[in-house]
N, C-alpha and C positions, 0 to 999 in steps of 0.2 A: 662641227661640234658640239653637242650638247650643253647647256648652260648648268655649273655646276650649282648655281645657288637656285634653281628651281627643283624644288622635291619631285619625288617619283609620285605618280599618282596613288591614289588609296585604292584598296580592293573592297572597303567596307564602308560605311558611311554610317555616323552616331546618330540615334535617335532623338537627340536632346539636343537644344539649341537656345543660344541667347541671341537674341534679336537686340541689337544697340544704335540707337539712332542719336544724333547730338545735333544741336542748335550750337554756333560758335560764334564768337564775337569776331570782329573784324580781321585781329590779330591770329586767328585760328585756334584760342583757347576756348574751352567749354562755356557755355552760358547755362545750358540745360539740357541734359539728357533723358533719354526714356530707354529702361531695359526690361525685355520682356522673356521670360523664362517657360520656354516652349517643350512639351514632348509630345512627340508624335507631331500633329500641326495644329496643337490646341496648347493656347497660352493657359499658365498654371501660377503666373507670377507676374506682377509688374512692380516696378520702379521708378522713381524719379531720382537722378541724378542730380547731385548740386554739387556746384564748385567749392561751397563753404561747408564747415562742420555745422556753423548756426545755421540754419534755416531761414530763408526771409519769410515774415508774417504771410506774404499773399500765398507761397507755395504750402507754406504749414495749412493755413485756412482751407486751401484748394484741396489739399489731401484729407482734410477731415470732413468733407463735404462731398467727396466722390470717392467712387469705388473702382477697384481696379478690374479692367475689362479682361475676365479670364473666365476660364472654364467655369459653370456653377458645381458648388463644393469646394471650391480650391481654396487659396488665399486671395479673398476679396480685398482685404486692406491695402491702399494704396499709399505705400510709404517712402522715405527718401533713403538714398543712400552717398554720403560725402565723397568727394573725389580724395581728401585727406585722411589717413590712417586715425582712427578712434579708436580708445579703448571702450569695450563693452563687457561688463562684468569680469569674467575670465578669458577676454579671447579679443585680438585686433578686428576692427572691422574698415571697410571701405571699397571702393568698387575694383581697386587692383587685386585686393584679397580674393573678391568675387570670382573676376574675371581668371585668376591665375588657380583657385578651386575649381572652377566649371571647365573653363577650357584647358586648362594646361594637364591638371592632374586627373581630373574627370573625364575630359574626350570631349566635352560637348563641344559644338560648330559654335564660333560666334560671325554673326552675320550681320553686313552694315550694306548702306548705299555709300560708297566711295570709303572704303575702308582704311586707306592709308590716312587720311584727313580725319576719320573719326578716333584712330588710335592715336595720333600725334595730339588729338586735342584735349588726351587725357593723359598725356606725358611730363615726366617731371624733367627729363634728360634724355639727349639722342646726339649721337655720334657717327660718324661712318666707320664699318667696322674694319679692324686692323687687317684680320686674316682674310676678308672677304671684300675686294674693292667693289665699289658700288652697290653695295648693300648697308643700309641704316641700321642702327640697334638703337631701340626705344626702349626706355625703363618706365615702366608705369607708375605713375604717380603713386604715394603712399609705398611703396616696397622699394624704399632705400632712403637714405640720408644724405644729407650734407656734412662734409667733415673738413677739418683744417688739422687735424692731428698730422704730424710728421710732415709737414709743408704747406703749399696752398690750398685753399679752400677747394674742393671737388667732391664729385658725385660719387658715392658707394652703394651700390644696390646689396641687398640682404643676402647672403650664401644661398638660402632656399627659394629664392624670387629670379624667375626667368626674364628676361629681356623679350623683346618681341623684335624679328627679323623682318623689315621692309625692303623689298628690292623693285625699284622702279622698272617697268616695262611697258613702253611706250606711252599710250594717255592713263595707263592704270598704273597697278602695282602689285606685286606676289608680297603676302603676308604671313607671316609663319611663326610659331615659338622658336626660342632659342633653347638654352640649356641651363642648370645650375648646377653651381658646385658641389652643393649640399644635399644628397636624399633624406627626408624625414623618414623616421622608423615608425611603424606603426605601433600604438603600445601593446606591451605584452607579447611582441611577435620580433624576431630577429631580421626578418627580412623588409628592406627598404620599399619604401611607396614608391615604385616608379610611376613618373608622370605618364600619360595616355597621349598629351598633345594633340588636342584636336584641330580641325581646319579652321582657319578663317574663310570669310567668304564675302566678295563683294558683288552685290546683285547687278551692279551698273557695270562692271565687267564682263558677267556673264550675258548679260541680254547684248551688249557689244558685239561679242563672240558671235552670237547666234544670229543676231542682225546683220552682221557683216559692215556695220559702219557705227560710227561714234555714239554713244548714249551717256550724256553726261548730266541727266538729272532723273529725279526718280518719277516724276510725273510722265515723263517721254518712256521710261522704260516700264512704267505699268501701262502705258496705252500700249505698245507692243504686243502686250501677253494678256491683253485684256482684262486686266486688274482695275477695281474701281480706285481713283485717286481722292483723297477730299481736297474738293476746290472751295467749299462754302462754310468752311469752319471757320471763326473770327478771332477764338481766343487762341492766344500763341501756344500755351501746353495741351488744350484740346487738340491742336492740330499737331502737333509734335506727335502725341501719343495716337494718333487717328494715320500718319504718316508710318509709325513704327508698324501698326498691324496692318497695315499696306506691302512694308518690307515682308512681314513674316508670309505674305498671299504672294507675292511674288517670288520668294524664294521656294516656296511649295511649289509652284507652277513649274520654276526652272528645274526642281530637284528630278520631278516626275520625267520630263524631257530627256536630262543626262542621264539618269539612270537607265533609260530605255537605249540610250547610245552609251554608254558605258564610260561616261566620260567624268573626270575628278572635277568638282566645280570650283575647289579652290584652287586649281592650277591654271584656271581656264581664263586667258585675258586678250586673247585674239580668233580670229576666224581661223589660223592655221593650227590651233590647238584643236577644233572640232575636226577637222581635215584629218590631222594626224590620229586622234583617238577612233575615226572611223578606219583607217588602213590598218590600224591595231585590231581593229574587231574583227576585220576581214582576214587578219594574220597575211597581209601582204609583206613583201619583202622592203618596200619602202616606208614601213612604219616605225623602223627602229630610229 
């Protein structure tokens, strides 16, 4: 029986990507993150993700003295984005809003190494899904609020804020967008702004499936596909940024291989997925 929690393979793939790499505390919460906006295979914007709205002086000084690692002529300023939402003139800002805008509404792919760990590091709340046993429902920080109205204190996500669904599968997890109760309306239009729900990709899961054995860290994954991994960088921020760039290069390598094999990278967690895709491409009866 097919797993109902596993989405169907995609027939097309987005050209725009968010590379999200997180450094976490021992409890799993975010210490610092790097977010690359990539078009095609070229980074065009880079952010540092901070756990607090008030940026630490060390990080502020770093951003003032370093440029973004992006394509020449793009947004070369290295800026910070907080986890918590903050009002910026006439709009709300924060990591959750950016992920929702790019990934959920815009259809961008969100790529990480160990996707489940990365997503939960920026979560405000998570719980097991009531209607999908074995699936965890994750609320991104900044896209909801804690309220004690009409009873005990509980978390309530905003009506236009999707949750992220995490389904553990073996050593890895499938991650995908949930849905929202409210569709925003395009200004001066009556047509709702329907979400595109871009894919989530775990490069460790992809390399594990292709290698036929567990791959549990980024350095090992890069070595398997000939991608240079930063080993002689001392500063923690420089190291995190270099690792994010390596994730992008590894993702591009995986994408070339899996496109030739017609495999959906967002649903690939095991070698069995590779075999199934190959059978499907040959239109054999066992592929269903």
